[in-house]
N, C-alpha and C positions, 0 to 999 in steps of 0.2 A: 285410519285416520279419516277417510271419506265417511265411513260408519259413524263415527264420532262426531263429525260435522253435521251428518244428518239427523241424528238423534238430538242435537242441539238446536236445530233450525227452528222449533216452534218456541222454545224459551227465548232465542235471541229477537224473534218477532215480538214476542210479548214485551222484553226489555225496550224495544223500540217504541212500542206503543207507551210503555211507561214514560220513556223518555219525553214523547210528545205529551202525555198527559200532564206532566209537570209544567210546562209551559201554557198548555189549555186551561188547567185549573187556576193556576197563578194569574192568566191575564184574564179570567172572568170578571174581577172587580172592576175592571175598566168600562166595560159596556153596561155592567149592572149598576155602576155609579149613575149613569144615565136613567135607569129604570127605577132606582129608589128615589131619584129627584122627583121623577112623574108620579110614581104610585105613593110615596110616603112623604112627599114634600120635602125631603131632605136638603140641607144646605150644601154648599160644596164641601165644606169640611166634613159634615157627616157622611156625603157620598163618596169620601175617600176612607172612611172607617174600614170597609170590607178590604183594602190593602192592608190596613194598619193591623186588622185582626189577623190576616193571612201572614204577614211578614213578622209581627211580633211573636209568633209562634216559634220562629226559628230562635229567638233570644231564650225561648225556655228549652229547647229541644234539641239546639246545635250539638253541645257537648254531651247531652245523654244519648244522642243518637251514636256517636261514636263509642260508647260505653256498651250500649245494647248489642252493638255489632261484634263488641269482644265477648260478650257473654252467651249469645244465642246463635250467633252467625249470620251471614247474609241472607240465606234463604229465608230464615224464619222472619228476620226484620223486614225483609221485603214484603212477605203475606201480611204482618201486622200494619205496615205501612199503606198496602193496598186496601185492606180492611178498613182502616181509618179513613183513606180517602173516599171510599164508598159512602161511609156514613156521612162524611162532612158534605159531600156533594148532594146526598139524600136530604140532609137537614135544609141545605139552601134551597133545594125544591119545594120542601114543606114551608118555605118563607112566603110562599103566593098566598096561603091562609093564615100563617101564624105571625107574619108581620116583619118589621125592620130587625127586631133584636134576634130573631130566629136566623135571619139572612147572616146577620154577624157571628153568631154561634157557629153556623156551618162553614163560615169562611175561616174562623179561627181554627176549628177542627180539621180543616183541610190543609191549613198551614203546617200542623204537626206532619200530617202525611208526606206533603212536599219535601219537608226538610230530611225526614227519614228516606225517602225516595233518591233525594240528592246524595246522600252518603251511599247509597247501595248500587245506583245504577251503572256508574262508570266502572268500578272495579269488577262487578259482574259481567259486563259486556266484553272487559279485558280478558277475564278468565274464560267465557265461553268462546271466545276468538282463540284461545290458546296462547295469549299473551303477544308479544312482538308486533309486527307490522300488521297482522292480521287483528288482533285485538285492537290496535290503534285505530285502524279502518272502521271497526265496528263503532267505537266511540265517536269518531267524527261523522260518521253517518246518522248515529243517534242525535248528534248535536244538530246536524242538518235539519232532521225531522222536528226537532225541538222548536227550531226558529220558524219551520214551515206551519207547524200547530199554532205557533203565537201569531202568525199573519192570518189564520183561518179563524180564529175565535171571533175577533171584532167584526169581521165581515159577516159571519154566521149569525151572531146575536143581533148586529144591526138589521140583517135582513128579516130576521124573525120578529123584530120589533115593529117594522114598517114606519110609514111617515106620519100616521096619526099620532099626535102626542097623547092623547087620552088612552091609547092601546100599548103604550110602553109598560108593560107589566111583566112581572117575574112568570106569570101563567103562560105568556107568548113566549117567553125563552126556555120553557121546559124542555123542548127537544134537545137543546145544547147540552143540559145536565143529564138528560137521559142516555145520551150518546156516552159521556163521560162515565157514568155508573155502569153501563154495559161493557165497557172496556176493561174497568176495573175488576168487574164480575169474572170476565173470561180470563185476564190475567191472572186472578186468584186461582182460579180451577187448573189452569195449565201448569202453574208453578207449583202448586200443591201436590199434583199427581206426577210431577216429572223429577227424576233424580239428576240434580246437576252439581256441578263441582263446586266448594266454597272457594272463593280467593283467600289466598294465605294472609293470616293477620299477623302483624307484628305485634311482639310481646310489649306491652307497655313498662317503661323503665319506671320503677316506683322508687327508685332512690330519689331523695331530696336534694337539690343543690341550690345554690345562692343565686343562681340565674334562670331566666325564663324567657320566652319569646318577648315577654314585655320589657325585657332589660334592653333591648334594642330601639333606639330613638326612631330609626327608619321603618321598623316593623308597627310601632305605636301609632306613627303618621300613617301608616299605610293601613292600618285598621280603620282610622277616620276616613281614608279615602275611598276604601270600599263601601262604607256606611253611605257616604253621600254618592258614590257611584250608583249603586242600586236605587236610591231615590230619585236620581236622574233619569235613569232608565224607566222606572216606574211612572214618574211624574210628567215627563214630556208627551207620551202618548194619553195619558190618563186625563190631563188637563187641556190637550189639544181636542180630546174628544168631548168633554163637557162644554168647551168653548163653541164648537161647531154646532152642536144639538141643542145648546139653550136658545130660547126664543130671544129675538132681537130686543124686545122690551126687557129682558132680563140680562141684558149685556151680552149675548150670545150671537151666533150668526144664522141660526134657524136652518140650519142644513140637515137634509134628510138623513136619519141615522144609517141607512144602508151606505150612503155615499160617504158619511162620517167613519163608519166603521172600515170602509174600503181604504180611506186615506190613513187611518190609524194602522190598518193591515201593511201599508206601504211602509211605515216606520219599521215594522217587524221584518219585512221581506228585505228591507235595505240592511238590516242587521244581519241577516243571512248572507247577503252578499259581501257586507264589510268583513264577516268572519272567514269567508273564502278567500277574499284579498289578503287578508292579515295572515292567513296561513300561508300563502303564496310568498309574501313578503318578509316573514317572520326571520328567515335565515339570514336576509340581506341586511335588516334595520334592527337596532336595538329596542327592547321594550320601553326604555326612556325615550327615544326618538319617537317613536309610534304613540306613546301616550301623550308627550308634548303636542305632536300635530293635532291628534284628535281632541284634545282640549282646546287648542286655538281654534280650529275649525268650528267646533260646538259653540265657543263665544261668538265667533263671526255670524253664525247662523242665528243665534238668539239676538243678537244685536240688530241683525237685519229685519227679524221678526218684530223687534220694538219700534223701530224707526219708519218702517213701510206703512204708507195709510193702507186701510183695509180695502179702500177702492181699487188699489192695485191687484189685478188678478191673473192667474195664470191657469191654462188647461191642464187638469191631470187625468189619467186614466182611472176610471172608477168603476164599481158595481151600482147598479141603480135598482132601486125596488119598484115593484108596480105589480100588475097582472102576472108577470113572470120576471125573473132576475135577468137583467141585460147588462151589458158592458159598453161603455162609451166614455167620452171626454166630458169633463165638467169644470167649469170656471170656479177656481177657489181662490181666496187671497195667498198673496205672495207669502205672507206671515205664516199662515198655515202649512204651505210647501216646505218652508225652512224647518218648522218644527218635524215634519216628517223626515227630512234629510238628515236630522239630527241621529237617525237610526244608523247611519253609516259611521258616526263617530263613536257612540257608545258600543259598537259591536265588538271593539277590539280592547276596550277599556280594563274589563275583568282580568283577562289574561296579563295584560301589562301591569296593572297594580298588583297582583299577585307575585308576578315574577320578581318585581322591585322589591315587595315588601319582605319575600322569604330569602333574599339573596343574601349569603353569608350566614344563614341561621344554622347549618348543619343538623346537629342532632334534635335541635329544637322545632324544625320544619313541621313535624306531624303534630305536634301541640298547636302550633301557630295557624295549622288548617282549622282546626276546631274552633278557635277563637274567631276566624274568619267568617266561618258558617254562622255564628252568633250575630256577627255584625251586619248580616244580610237584612237584619230587622230595620235597617234604615231604608228599605224599600216601603216601610208600613209608616215611619215616624217623618221623614222629610216631606212626603206628600201631605201629611196632617197639617205642616207648616205652611205650605204651599196652599192648601185649601183655606186655611185661615186668611192668608193674604187675598185670595181670590174674593173670598166673602166681603172683605173690607176695602179692596181697592180694585177689583175686576179680573178678569180671567187673564189677560194678556199682562198686566202688571204682575201677576203671580209668578210669571217666568223670572222674575229678579232674583227668586230662590234658585233656580236652576242656573241662572248666571254665576251667582256667588258660589255654587258647588262646583262648578266648571272651574272657576278660579282657584279654587282650592286645589283641584286636581292638576292644574297647571303648576301651581307652587309646589306640588308633590314631585311632579316628573322633573322639575328643574331643580329644587333645592332639598326637599323633605326626604327624597329616596336614598341619599346618601348615606353609607355606613359608617357611623362615626364612632361605633363600639366595636372595632376589629380586636381590641385587646380582650375581649372575652372569649374563652375558649369554646369551641363548638364541636370537636371531635369526641 
């Protein structure tokens, strides 16, 4: 057994790296939204198209990813996903010379990769760990690295951009893209030459019945909930970043991108903390209770952000750019702090929504998971709506979209999650 674990150590490390890359590459459109506004003169809506391109790929690839797994297996699917990710990030790097449309093409291709990796990494880590508690431990470790990577990317790109508005270009952010490409290349080589076990694939039930996951009201409402949730998770840090880094005469706060990136990083770090807290409390509180509390807390924080004057400030620990990267306290509006604190709320929402939506689905659960992956495209579409509101009504007012989405999640937690179709056979 020790020999087996030793032989799988390198693939496990590579899976951890890919777990981190999912959030790293998915998080790039947030700081890059600031860059494309500076370099290409993009509007708030256009600056959100990177997220839209990335997440809309899920709508195209969500179900095909599962079919690809069944046809060619996990290892080959992972290799294809890594190669596509390398190409997607590489195309984004070419945008420094090719322009805005090249950047969007790269983001869209990267989205295909992230969707495929999402379907591969969890079961692969579970298998490499031998299943059971060890497999679950590896998945939890990978999830922590995923959150840590999401924390790092806005800080890193913000530091690379610097404080000078004219220097906020894709060329300045190339080191971050090269890091991602290098990790993809190394992971591809390791997995290509290593013999690793394939997770067991369940045989698809090809018999057609009169029912499906969409026959259940609470699941249909749950798919909408996951759609708006991913939009919240992406929209809050993205528009907080745009709000902070935009110049004062453009309706922003004119904050140094390194400081703004650090505050956005705090949002993702709080998601990590929230997941750890949620994991420890999961056995004591129901998914319904946790989603209810998280939605209410999120509404309270966004409400405070709306009504608190921007002149009201609080000191937050941040990284500062300059001759060298330094760490210290920086006075930021209370509204911005509330946006960062929303990370605690969004941290536990995915698991809560998923558990409530698939409750009582039985044999339809696997098909439901594929539909859920498609609805991740909400991370690209809801921010587009928020971008349109930001262009017409201002950054802060655009958070009305977030408030409405949180209100829907509260409705789902209190009312929509009830299974009213218990008469449908699920065995």
